[in-house]
C-alpha positions as CSV (number, residue, x, y, z in Angstrom):
1,M,108.7,91.9,83.0
2,E,108.5,95.1,81.0
3,G,106.0,97.9,80.7
4,F,106.3,101.6,81.0
5,T,103.8,103.5,83.3
6,H,101.0,101.3,82.1
7,L,100.7,97.7,81.0
8,I,102.9,96.5,83.8
9,P,102.3,92.7,84.2
10,F,101.4,92.6,87.9
11,A,99.0,89.6,87.7
12,A,101.8,87.6,86.1
13,A,104.3,88.6,88.9
14,H,101.8,87.6,91.5
15,E,101.5,84.2,90.0
16,V,105.3,83.9,90.1
17,I,105.1,84.7,93.8
18,R,102.3,82.1,94.4
19,Q,104.3,79.4,92.5
20,G,107.4,80.3,94.5
21,I,109.7,80.5,91.5
22,T,113.0,81.5,93.0
23,D,116.6,82.3,92.3
24,L,115.4,84.8,89.6
25,T,117.5,87.2,87.7
26,L,115.1,90.1,87.0
27,I,115.6,92.5,84.2
28,R,113.7,95.8,83.9
29,M,114.4,99.3,82.8
30,T,112.3,100.8,85.7
31,P,111.9,98.3,88.5
32,D,109.1,99.8,90.4
33,V,106.5,98.2,92.8
34,I,106.2,95.0,90.7
35,Y,109.8,94.1,91.5
36,D,109.7,95.5,95.0
37,Q,107.1,92.8,95.6
38,L,109.1,90.0,94.0
39,I,112.3,91.0,95.9
40,G,110.4,91.2,99.2
41,A,109.0,87.8,98.6
42,G,112.6,86.5,98.6
43,L,112.5,85.1,95.0
44,V,115.2,87.3,93.5
45,R,119.0,86.7,93.3
46,K,120.0,89.5,90.9
47,L,118.5,92.6,89.5
48,V,119.5,94.1,86.1
49,F,118.0,97.6,85.8
50,S,118.3,101.3,85.3
51,W,116.2,103.6,87.4
52,G,114.3,102.1,90.4
53,G,111.7,103.7,92.6
54,N,108.0,104.0,93.5
55,P,106.8,106.4,90.7
56,G,105.8,109.8,92.2
57,V,106.2,108.5,95.8
58,G,109.8,107.6,96.6
59,S,112.0,104.6,97.3
60,L,111.4,100.9,96.9
61,H,111.8,99.8,100.5
62,R,112.0,96.1,99.9
63,F,114.6,96.7,97.2
64,R,116.6,98.9,99.6
65,D,116.3,96.4,102.5
66,A,117.7,93.6,100.3
67,V,120.6,95.7,99.1
68,E,121.5,97.4,102.4
69,N,120.7,94.5,104.8
70,G,120.4,91.3,102.8
71,W,116.7,90.8,103.8
72,P,115.1,88.5,102.9
73,R,118.2,87.5,101.0
74,P,121.2,89.4,99.5
75,L,120.6,91.0,96.1
76,E,123.2,91.3,93.4
77,V,122.7,94.4,91.2
78,D,123.8,95.3,87.7
79,E,122.9,98.9,87.2
80,H,122.8,100.8,83.8
81,S,121.5,103.9,82.3
82,H,118.1,103.9,80.5
83,A,119.8,104.3,77.2
84,G,122.2,101.4,78.0
85,M,119.3,99.1,79.0
86,A,117.3,100.0,75.9
87,N,120.2,99.4,73.6
88,R,120.9,96.1,75.3
89,Y,117.4,94.9,74.5
90,V,117.8,96.2,70.9
91,A,121.0,94.2,70.5
92,G,119.3,91.1,71.8
93,A,116.3,91.5,69.5
94,S,118.7,92.1,66.6
95,G,120.7,89.0,67.2
96,L,123.8,91.0,67.9
97,P,126.2,90.4,70.8
98,F,126.4,94.0,71.9
99,A,125.2,97.5,71.1
100,V,127.1,100.8,70.8
101,L,126.2,104.2,72.2
102,R,127.5,107.4,73.5
103,G,127.0,107.0,77.1
104,Y,128.2,106.2,80.6
105,R,130.8,109.0,80.5
106,G,131.0,110.9,83.8
107,T,129.6,108.0,85.8
108,D,131.1,105.1,87.6
109,L,128.5,102.6,86.3
110,A,130.9,101.1,83.8
111,G,133.3,100.3,86.6
112,R,130.7,98.4,88.5
113,T,129.6,95.9,85.8
114,D,131.2,93.5,83.3
115,T,128.4,94.2,80.8
116,V,129.8,97.6,79.7
117,A,133.1,98.1,77.8
118,T,134.6,100.6,75.3
119,V,135.1,100.2,71.6
120,T,136.9,102.4,69.1
121,C,134.9,103.3,66.0
122,P,136.8,101.9,62.9
123,F,135.7,104.9,60.8
124,T,136.2,108.0,63.1
125,G,138.4,106.7,65.9
126,E,135.9,107.8,68.5
127,E,135.7,105.8,71.7
128,L,132.2,104.6,72.4
129,A,130.4,102.6,75.1
130,A,129.5,99.0,74.2
131,V,126.8,97.2,76.2
132,A,126.3,93.4,76.1
133,A,123.0,92.2,74.6
134,L,120.1,91.1,76.7
135,N,118.5,87.8,75.8
136,P,116.0,86.9,78.7
137,D,115.0,83.3,79.1
138,V,111.4,84.7,79.4
139,T,109.9,88.1,78.8
140,V,106.5,88.7,80.4
141,I,104.3,91.6,79.2
142,H,100.7,92.7,79.6
143,A,98.8,94.0,76.5
144,Q,95.3,95.1,75.7
145,Q,94.4,92.5,73.1
146,A,95.3,89.3,71.4
147,D,93.5,87.4,68.7
148,R,92.8,83.7,68.5
149,E,96.0,83.2,66.4
150,G,98.1,84.5,69.2
151,N,98.9,87.9,67.7
152,V,99.2,90.6,70.3
153,Q,98.4,94.3,70.1
154,L,99.3,97.0,72.7
155,W,98.9,100.8,72.4
156,G,99.3,104.0,74.5
157,L,102.5,104.6,76.3
158,T,104.9,101.9,75.1
159,G,108.4,101.3,76.4
160,V,110.6,98.5,75.3
161,Q,108.0,95.6,75.3
162,K,108.6,94.9,71.7
163,E,112.4,94.8,72.0
164,A,112.2,92.8,75.2
165,A,109.9,90.3,73.6
166,L,111.9,89.8,70.4
167,A,115.1,89.4,72.4
168,A,113.7,86.6,74.6
169,R,113.7,82.9,74.1
170,R,110.1,82.6,75.3
171,V,107.4,85.3,75.6
172,L,104.4,85.1,77.9
173,V,101.6,87.7,77.5
174,T,98.7,88.5,79.6
175,V,95.9,90.5,77.9
176,E,92.8,92.4,78.8
177,E,90.8,90.4,76.3
178,I,90.9,88.0,73.4
179,V,89.2,89.4,70.3
180,E,88.3,87.9,66.9
181,E,90.3,90.5,65.0
182,L,93.0,93.1,65.8
183,R,91.9,96.4,64.4
184,P,94.8,98.8,63.6
185,R,95.3,101.7,66.0
186,P,97.5,104.7,65.7
187,G,100.9,104.1,67.3
188,A,100.1,100.5,68.2
189,V,102.7,97.7,68.5
190,V,101.7,94.4,67.1
191,L,103.7,91.3,68.1
192,P,103.1,88.4,65.7
193,G,101.9,85.1,67.0
194,W,105.1,83.4,65.9
195,A,107.1,85.5,68.4
196,I,104.7,84.6,71.3
197,T,105.0,81.5,73.4
198,A,101.7,81.8,75.3
199,V,98.8,84.2,75.8
200,A,96.5,84.2,78.8
201,P,93.5,86.5,79.4
202,A,93.9,88.5,82.6
203,P,91.4,91.4,82.7
204,G,92.9,94.0,85.1
205,G,96.2,92.2,85.0
206,A,98.1,95.5,85.0
207,H,96.6,96.8,88.3
208,P,97.7,99.0,90.1
209,S,99.2,100.4,86.8
210,Y,96.7,100.7,84.0
211,A,95.8,99.5,80.5
212,A,95.0,102.4,78.2
213,G,91.4,102.1,77.0
214,Y,90.5,99.6,79.7
215,S,91.5,101.0,83.1
216,V,93.0,103.9,85.0
217,R,96.0,104.1,87.3
218,D,95.4,103.4,90.9
219,N,97.3,106.3,92.4
220,D,96.1,105.5,95.9
221,F,97.7,102.1,95.8
222,Y,101.1,103.6,95.0
223,Q,100.8,106.0,97.9
224,A,99.7,103.2,100.2
225,W,102.5,101.0,99.1
226,D,105.1,103.3,100.8
227,P,104.1,102.5,104.4
228,I,103.4,98.9,103.6
229,S,106.8,98.3,102.1
230,R,108.7,100.2,104.8
231,D,108.1,97.6,107.5
232,R,109.0,93.9,107.1
233,G,106.2,92.6,109.2
234,R,103.6,94.8,107.5
235,F,104.8,93.7,104.1
236,T,104.8,90.0,104.8
237,T,101.2,90.3,106.2
238,W,100.2,92.2,103.0
239,L,101.8,89.5,100.9
240,R,100.0,86.7,102.7
241,E,96.6,88.3,102.8
242,N,96.6,89.6,99.2
243,I,98.8,87.3,97.1
244,T,99.8,84.0,98.7
245,H,96.9,83.5,101.1
246,D,98.9,81.0,103.1
247,A,99.3,80.6,106.9
248,P,101.4,83.2,108.9
249,A,105.1,82.4,109.0
250,P,106.7,82.1,112.4
251,A,108.6,85.2,113.6
252,S,112.3,85.2,112.8
253,Q,114.7,85.5,115.7
254,D,117.5,86.9,113.6
255,A,115.7,89.3,111.2
256,P,114.0,92.0,113.3
257,T,111.2,94.0,111.7
258,R,112.4,97.3,110.2
């Protein structure tokens, strides 16, 4: 589920939580609140990522609780640099097995994953980092518009949505609206219908992030998320009242509230 600062597919993530799709390996360059919610819901087995945090606020407390305490389940992590993650998507989108970059030097990240190796340039002899391609089973993104042929257009701050989509076996897109015709916009990214598996209208589907031209960022939500996510009981109540709408779960005897 990709998106940078805006166009983060929260509505799609909430539907995953409601459907209880579990044992997920999540991939994202910047796992922020959207993945904190999925991890806290107990649906995630592994996280492949670079930077992680609540933008402008601090830590992801459900993420930290899973890593440090195994609650609500242990979480395996595969951590990379931003450049490494971006290049992994590019390799996947290009149909290549790996990408090459100057990176990871001076860190111990390469020693903590089997998806980073070194290669020697056959032309200069320089030793470079090689990162394994990413080919997600499913990439989910949010965009501003799609037409009735399934072509998708997004604009504003874009991250690696294009690469993540073209690297994936299936691509699911939620959009602010379906339009009769996509009108060219400066700096826009257009994903052709042949690369998209399904499109669903979901106005406001990026909230609490935003969709340029349609909504603004809900900064108050990001601030409010910090105390909600710090406490297990408060988080599970929020999840039940706002996402799943199911009955309260019985208190666990072996997982005290933090």
